[in-house]
C-alpha positions in Angstrom: 83.4 -102.6 -80.2 81.6 -99.9 -78.8 82.5 -97.8 -81.5 81.2 -100.0 -84.0 77.6 -100.9 -82.1 77.1 -97.3 -82.0 78.1 -96.0 -86.0 75.6 -99.1 -86.8 72.8 -97.4 -84.6 73.4 -94.1 -86.0 73.2 -95.6 -89.8 70.2 -97.4 -89.2 68.2 -94.6 -87.8 69.4 -91.7 -89.9 68.8 -93.5 -93.2 72.7 -92.9 -93.6 75.5 -95.7 -94.8 78.6 -96.5 -94.1 81.4 -94.4 -96.2 83.4 -97.6 -97.2 80.2 -99.3 -98.7 79.3 -96.6 -100.6 82.2 -95.2 -101.9 83.1 -98.7 -103.1 79.5 -99.3 -104.8 79.5 -95.6 -106.0 83.1 -96.3 -108.0 81.7 -99.3 -109.4 79.3 -97.6 -110.9 81.2 -94.6 -112.3 84.8 -96.6 -112.6 84.4 -97.2 -116.5 82.9 -93.6 -117.3 85.6 -92.1 -115.3 88.5 -94.3 -117.3 87.0 -93.3 -120.4 86.8 -89.3 -119.3 90.6 -89.9 -118.4 92.0 -92.7 -121.1 94.7 -90.4 -122.3 96.0 -89.1 -118.9 96.2 -92.5 -117.2 97.8 -94.2 -120.3 100.4 -91.6 -119.8 101.0 -92.1 -116.5 100.8 -96.1 -117.0 103.8 -95.7 -119.7 105.8 -93.0 -117.6 105.6 -95.4 -114.4 106.0 -98.8 -116.6 102.5 -99.7 -115.9 100.4 -102.2 -118.4 96.9 -100.8 -118.4 95.3 -103.6 -120.6 95.2 -105.8 -117.2 92.1 -105.4 -115.3 93.9 -104.8 -111.6 96.3 -102.0 -112.9 93.8 -99.8 -114.5 91.1 -100.2 -112.0 93.8 -99.3 -109.2 94.9 -96.2 -111.4 91.4 -95.2 -112.1 90.5 -95.2 -108.3 93.2 -93.9 -106.8 92.8 -90.8 -109.2 89.0 -90.4 -108.6 89.9 -90.5 -104.9 92.6 -87.5 -105.5 90.0 -85.8 -106.8 87.7 -86.0 -103.7 90.5 -85.0 -101.2 93.0 -82.6 -103.0 93.0 -79.0 -102.1 95.9 -77.7 -104.8 96.4 -74.9 -102.4 93.3 -72.9 -104.3 91.7 -70.4 -102.4 88.3 -72.1 -103.8 89.9 -75.8 -103.5 91.1 -77.7 -106.0 89.0 -81.2 -105.9 85.6 -82.3 -107.0 83.9 -81.5 -103.4 85.6 -78.1 -102.6 88.6 -79.0 -99.9 90.2 -76.1 -98.9 93.8 -76.1 -98.0 94.1 -74.2 -94.5 97.4 -73.1 -92.3 97.3 -73.6 -88.8 97.1 -69.8 -88.5 94.1 -69.3 -90.9 92.1 -71.7 -89.0 90.9 -68.7 -86.8 89.2 -67.1 -89.3 86.8 -70.3 -89.9 83.2 -70.4 -88.3 82.0 -73.9 -87.0 78.4 -74.4 -87.0 76.8 -75.6 -84.1 73.3 -77.0 -83.7 71.2 -75.3 -81.1 67.3 -76.0 -80.5 66.8 -72.2 -81.9 68.7 -73.4 -85.4 72.4 -73.4 -86.1 74.6 -71.0 -85.2 78.0 -70.1 -86.0 81.1 -69.7 -83.5 85.1 -69.1 -84.1 86.8 -72.3 -84.7 89.6 -71.4 -82.0 87.0 -70.5 -79.5 88.2 -72.7 -76.3 86.0 -74.5 -73.7 86.7 -75.3 -70.0 87.0 -78.4 -68.8 87.5 -78.4 -64.5 90.1 -75.7 -64.2 91.7 -76.0 -67.9 90.7 -74.7 -71.1 91.4 -76.7 -74.2 91.0 -76.3 -77.7 88.9 -78.1 -79.9 90.4 -81.4 -81.6 89.5 -79.8 -85.4 92.1 -77.0 -84.4 95.1 -79.3 -84.1 95.0 -82.2 -86.3 92.1 -83.4 -88.6 92.6 -86.9 -88.5 90.7 -89.1 -91.0 87.7 -89.5 -89.0 87.1 -85.7 -88.1 88.3 -85.1 -91.8 85.9 -87.5 -93.4 83.2 -87.0 -91.4 83.0 -83.0 -92.2 83.4 -84.3 -96.2 80.7 -86.6 -96.5 78.8 -84.2 -93.7 74.6 -83.6 -94.7 75.1 -80.0 -94.1 78.2 -77.7 -94.5 79.8 -77.7 -90.7 82.0 -74.5 -91.3 82.0 -71.0 -93.3 85.5 -69.2 -94.3 85.1 -65.9 -96.1 81.5 -65.5 -96.5 81.3 -68.9 -98.4 80.3 -72.5 -97.1 82.5 -75.0 -96.1 83.2 -78.7 -95.8 86.0 -79.8 -95.0 89.6 -78.6 -95.1 93.1 -79.3 -94.3 96.7 -79.1 -94.8 99.1 -81.7 -96.1 99.2 -84.3 -93.4 95.7 -84.2 -93.2 95.0 -84.6 -96.8 97.4 -87.4 -97.0 96.0 -89.2 -94.3 92.5 -88.8 -95.5 93.7 -90.0 -98.8 95.4 -93.5 -97.5 92.0 -94.0 -95.2 90.2 -94.0 -98.6 92.6 -96.2 -100.5 92.4 -98.6 -97.7 88.5 -99.1 -98.5 89.7 -101.0 -101.7 92.4 -102.8 -100.4 95.1 -100.5 -102.2 98.4 -100.3 -100.6 99.7 -96.7 -99.7 101.8 -94.8 -97.5 102.5 -91.4 -96.5 106.0 -90.1 -97.7 108.0 -87.3 -96.4 110.1 -85.2 -98.9 111.3 -82.8 -96.8 110.5 -82.0 -92.7 107.5 -79.6 -93.8 105.8 -81.5 -96.2 104.3 -85.1 -97.0 102.8 -86.7 -99.8 101.5 -90.5 -100.6 102.7 -93.1 -102.5 100.4 -95.6 -103.8 101.2 -99.1 -105.1 99.5 -99.9 -108.3 101.2 -103.6 -108.5 103.6 -105.3 -105.9 106.6 -104.0 -107.6 105.1 -100.4 -109.1 104.2 -97.7 -106.9 103.3 -93.9 -107.8 103.3 -90.6 -105.8 100.4 -88.3 -105.5 100.5 -84.8 -103.6 97.0 -83.6 -102.7 98.5 -80.5 -101.6 100.0 -79.7 -105.0 97.2 -81.2 -106.7 99.9 -83.3 -109.1 99.2 -87.4 -109.7 102.7 -89.6 -110.4 104.5 -86.6 -111.4 107.7 -87.6 -109.7 108.5 -90.7 -108.3 109.6 -91.7 -104.6 113.3 -92.9 -104.8 113.9 -94.2 -101.3 113.0 -97.2 -99.4 111.9 -95.7 -96.3 109.1 -93.3 -95.9 111.4 -90.5 -95.6 114.0 -88.7 -97.2 117.3 -89.1 -95.6 117.8 -85.4 -95.0 114.1 -85.3 -92.8 115.5 -85.1 -89.4 114.4 -87.6 -86.7 111.9 -84.9 -85.0 109.8 -84.8 -88.4 110.2 -88.6 -88.7 108.2 -89.2 -85.4 105.1 -86.9 -87.0 105.7 -89.0 -89.7 105.2 -92.0 -87.6 102.3 -90.3 -86.0 100.5 -89.9 -89.5 100.7 -93.4 -90.4 99.5 -94.6 -87.6 96.2 -92.4 -87.9 95.8 -93.3 -91.6 95.8 -97.1 -91.0 93.0 -96.8 -88.1 90.3 -97.5 -91.0 88.2 -94.7 -89.8 84.3 -95.3 -91.8 81.9 -92.6 -91.2 78.1 -92.9 -91.6 77.0 -91.0 -94.6 73.5 -89.6 -94.9 71.2 -89.7 -98.2 71.9 -85.7 -98.8 75.7 -86.2 -99.1 75.3 -89.2 -101.1 73.4 -87.0 -103.4 75.3 -84.1 -103.2 78.9 -86.3 -104.0 77.3 -88.1 -106.6 76.1 -84.5 -108.3 79.6 -83.0 -108.4 80.8 -86.8 -109.8 78.4 -86.4 -113.1 78.9 -82.5 -113.5 82.5 -83.1 -113.2 82.3 -86.3 -115.7 79.8 -84.3 -118.0 82.4 -81.0 -118.3 85.3 -83.6 -118.9 83.5 -85.2 -121.3 82.7 -82.0 -123.2 86.3 -80.9 -122.7 87.6 -84.3 -124.4 85.0 -83.6 -127.3 86.3 -80.5 -127.9 89.8 -81.8 -127.4 88.9 -84.2 -130.3 87.2 -82.0 -132.5 90.0 -79.7 -132.3 92.4 -82.8 -133.3 90.2 -82.9 -136.3 90.2 -79.6 -137.1 94.1 -79.3 -136.7 94.4 -82.8 -138.7 92.3 -81.4 -141.6 94.2 -78.0 -141.1 97.3 -80.1 -141.4 96.3 -81.8 -144.4 95.2 -78.8 -146.1 98.6 -76.7 -145.6 100.2 -80.2 -146.7 98.1 -80.2 -149.6 99.2 -76.2 -150.4 102.8 -76.9 -149.9 102.8 -79.8 -152.3 100.4 -77.9 -154.8 102.9 -74.9 -154.6 105.9 -77.1 -155.3 104.1 -78.7 -158.1 103.6 -75.2 -159.5 107.2 -74.2 -159.1 108.3 -77.2 -160.7 105.5 -76.7 -163.7 107.0 -73.1 -163.9 110.6 -74.6 -164.0 110.0 -77.1 -166.8 108.2 -74.2 -168.8 111.3 -71.7 -168.4 113.8 -74.8 -169.2 112.1 -75.3 -172.3 111.5 -72.1 -173.3 115.0 -71.1 -173.1 116.1 -74.0 -174.7 114.1 -73.3 -177.7 114.5 -69.4 -177.5 118.3 -70.6 -177.9 117.8 -73.6 -180.6 116.1 -70.5 -182.5 118.7 -67.9 -182.0 121.2 -70.7 -183.2 119.4 -71.4 -186.5 118.5 -67.7 -187.2 122.2 -67.0 -186.9 123.5 -70.1 -189.0 121.0 -68.9 -191.6 122.3 -65.1 -191.6 126.1 -66.7 -191.8 125.4 -68.7 -194.9 123.6 -65.8 -196.6 
């Protein structure tokens, strides 16, 4: 209860809103443009998974699942693969990250792996160990980038378990059931239910959406060892805590502008693709017409050849007859 009171006070004092209510409102405004920009992709996903996108709840869940995937996916690329530039960072790479610390003299950056003393013990900061959804989303929706890595600003980062925990948390804002699944001991993905009977699998590390099914009833593949299953249970519990974070006006504007720019680029790509389809269709029509014309010319030439030789043989026959009778 105290956590919710503190969150409410923080929101009231800073002009921030809760991440859950803001994202629901944002997605409601962009749901239809997002569908139009991804219609072919999501229709293909629906066909492959036995889903009917003519049903509004099915279409809506596919749109939300794909849009939130764009928010948190890192794709293992150095520049980040998502709308918001999330980076995939291994544990041993995190020593290179600088963390922004606010001081009275202004922000300073210190290594993320720096340790601080509590009593007689030195402990590492929580950011270094497991970036649970509360930490991941606070960073992702922060007013200013809290980190620097390789000379560039960085809002949020994670590896597979941290990406999937955040993804399941965001899906929960919309009441979409999901769970983290473990295909092997060193990797996790997310299974998302689009209907009570049909689910798709999303991999926010590799950056694919509904490319492979989940063939098991349990959340871990049969060959996954017990130790890894214990980690998986911990991930499931953190993902279901319902982490809600405050989102300030700068962060809201940043995220919405990133989404608008992405949709502009997607619409341009779609328009170019449609125009290319028309060009291809016109080109195909031209090629078909040229082929038909060529066939017609060959047929005409064949007819001319046939009648010419028939006429020639007839004339030779007549000339031969005249010579014999003479």
